[in-house]
Steps between C-alpha positions, in 0.01 A plus 500: 500500500381668179564885492204528259268358767265732694544631856251356754347737751245394778312687775214428719281738294550772232714726709808341355418644162684812616815282495398380147459869405849583634647199316356597169632845534857391597507175285269567199628215311385231745185291477322452834260234648308645804306295755267675746363246750191698548303201624698478818589858578604648732819315593565720790231337709639142448746308704868482372454125418203579281667793335804282406264231354318767288822634384618166399181435297526841347856432388420155362216663298757750350749219420232322296513821281882439473612824660868569527485684851235551751416848668310478829316819467350471863666631811330237726581211265855627475535538868383142584561283202801647281778292678295181464423567125860573435601171646229306335525617125822542302443820336533863593219587740509882618270655766417861571653530847876477428486751198317751740763445766783547263356829365432627860868439592635643167503829674752487784358815659170319586473485869128448586268308271131462501330199367131479400348170388214262568466350841633156379812664362574708811428198716764304323767753579654425147601854430611577861711181539671554154582873577633412849728216366675746263475824697464439883524871564197583275180572676199338328144605588232247363143579476218280369267703280206279415257779394719595205422190266122556498542867401730418225285224373205739494696738298493770768872606449430876529199477728529711818407214712807302365731812579356529851575122562849539361573800726363295797738208422793705421507769769659304770782398270540855363505639854791257576686627198504215239703579190390212299161330452492142364158405325497146592182405304471462121177709516690797638696607184164661401537721799831647402360829331281580796785411748747723301247796529457439870875433597682722244869431497524433862450117492646267244257241359581151437243298318496118462409508122776695342759370741407136419505581126846628526608190690345267231684692232831448679430132550405429148811683385713296729342165396510579121128489497399834337262446206666587166251336266325711247113541517267673731511375866180355636310547831280228621280576824362206692261514798386232717163667535365739239255786531456845336621655815839326470521610127440857592763475757740341263461797273569738781807322623655426164426843350466358156284285275541123501338199347232264644557383862514132523356277769778320692466151638776424747 
């Protein structure tokens, strides 16, 4: 594999651009090819077999762009397809669940962990199982939070209605004394500022974007795949279905300017 080659990142939509944003902050010299399978979202409502098939097709698309590693920036796809992808393709393939679990367990004082995510991710029990395998004594409380994604995509991050929904979702976990909250959806890093204001220092936040970026950096370092080439790194964004709405969302999630979005054919 060529260290100068780009990283490949895919998600069912544009939420995975929060992972791209974190990657660009931590690894500013890396070029990135992003695929958002917007024509077939959401993955969470699909069967595990269908999610695995979609994930293989997404990875094959990125391989045609000669990427050196693939980041599965989708919690549902990670939960259902990551082991299959790692067996099928001979290259580093990194999901978002394991880094989140590692970051959660990095504090040995964590005793009770709350997990919020989409219904599909919670049903997969990926976080709960991974935490239990390493810390059987840890208490994990998982809560599907399906109303959060529409608020985030609408841009209502500071809206009173969003804060009311968050309080409703989190109250049972807070009443039971969680000390850590895992944000198990790549949309949710955009909620970090409002969550910090709501929770203060009482609860540690673990988000899937920054933890995944840190894991990618360690993997590239271990494999000798960090880009050292001179020249400005590039960012390509490909969507399987394009609309002005998706472009506006891409700007919101990425938090930066980017070039023209390209139509992807899988």
